[in-house]
N, C-alpha and C positions, 0 to 999 in steps of 0.2 A: 525689189532690192532688199537685201539683208544687210544689217549693220552689226558689226562685231567690235566690241571694245576689247583691246588687247593690252594686258598689263602684266607686271611681274614684280618680284622682289619687294613686297610690302613689309616683310619682317615685323608683323604684328600691328602695323598701322597703315591704313589707306587714306590718302588725301581726300577730303570731302569734295574737292574739285573733280577728282577722278570719279568718285561715285555718282556725281551728277551727270557726267558723260555716259557712264554705264547705264544709267536709268533711261537714256534716250536710245539705247541699242537693243537689238533682239537678243544677242548673246554677249556674255563676258567670258573671255579666255584668260586665265591666270597661269603664267608660265613658271610658277613655283617660288619657293621661299615665302610662303604664305604667312606662317608664324602663329596663327591662332584662328579659332572658330569665328571670332567676331569679324575678322576681315571678310570671310566668306559670307557671313550674314549681312554685311553692309552692301554687298554687290547685288543689285536688284535690276537685272535687265528684264526686258519684256518676256523672254522665254526661259533661258537656262544659263547657269554658270558651269563652265568646264574648267577644271583645274588639274594640275599635275604637281607632284612632289618635287621640291628642290632639295639640294644637299643639306639644307637646314630644316627640312620638314620630316624629321624623324620623331616617332612617338616620344622618345626620351627628351626631346628638345621642346616639345609642346607641354603645356600644363597637363598634369597627370589626369585631370578630369576630361581632357580633350583627346587623349590617345586614340580612343575609338573612332574619332572623326578623321584623323590623319592616316591611320592604318590602311583603310580601303582606297585611298587616293593613289592612282597609278602614276607611273613614271612617264608615260606617253599617252596622249589622247588624240582623237581625230574628230573632226566636225565636217560633215558633208554640207556644202553650201551650193547655191546656184553657181554653176560654172567650174566647180572643182572642190578639192578637199584641202582643209587646213589641218596641219599636224602640229602638235605642241609638245615640247619637252623642255626641261630646265636647261639642258645644254652642257652641264658639268661633266658629262660622260664623253664629251667630244673635245676636250681641251680644258684643263682646270682654270686657267686665267682668262682665256678668250677662246670660246668654242670655235672649232674649225668648220667653216661653212661647207667645204667640200665633203667632209665626213657626214655632216647633217644631210646634205643632198644625197649622198650615197645610201644613207640609212632610210631615207624617205623619198625615193624617186617618184612615187605615185602622187605626191602632194603637189598642189599648186602654190601653197604658201607654207613655209616652216617657221614656226614661232619658237624662240627660246628666250631665256632670261640670263641669270647668273652674273653677267658682267656689269649690270646696272647702267649700261650705256646704250642710248638709242642708236640703232643701226638699221638701215634699209639697204640690203644687197639685192638689187633688182636686175643686175646685169645678166644673170643666168637663171635658168629654170631648174627646179622650183625656186621661187623667191625665198629669201631668208631674212627675217626681221627680228629685232630685239626692241621691245618698247621702253627700255630703261627701267628705272625704279619708280613705283607709284607711291612710295612712302617717304619716310624721313632718312633712311639709311643710304648713304653714298648715292644720293640722287643727282649729283653733278649739276647743281644749279637749280634744282626744283623737281617736284614730282612730275612724271610724264607717263604718257600712254599713246597708243596708236589706234585709230579707228579704221577698220576695213569696211568698205562698202562693196558688196558682191552682187553682181547680176550674172545671168547666164553668159553674157558677152564681154563684160568688163569688170575688172576689180581695181579699186583705187584705195590708196592709203593716205591718211592724214595724221600728222604728228601733233601732239599737244604737250606743251611743257609750261608749267606754272612756276612763278618765282618762289624760291625756297623759303 
């Protein structure tokens, strides 16, 4: 089984409670609005960090010494997992205030799970395939009651999702 910590919208701060969850996972997937290099450095899964740019991850919005770090980060990323593919993007290109799940599904029909951020609200839309989830905000900014993330456990036959929210 493979464990994936799914987080988003750190805006230059990631909760230490979230980084502890990440440390127990094989991968960390950050769905954008990272904010700074330090956030990425604090994510230490067993294998790899996968991150995408959010609408606030523009080189001009990061510290000038970190522009070279944010520039190569793409807007969409994919992760092959046992039993399927996870696709991640920030979501703001599919509806500014609340990304449209059907547009995300149409853009990524080959995925088993689509991850997005942007709204800072935890959502698990599992009624249709591919599944669409938002892990909420893993930092201090608009975290709606506390920092949150989702952990995906993936095997060739079954995928499960577990939400984590910590008091703000």
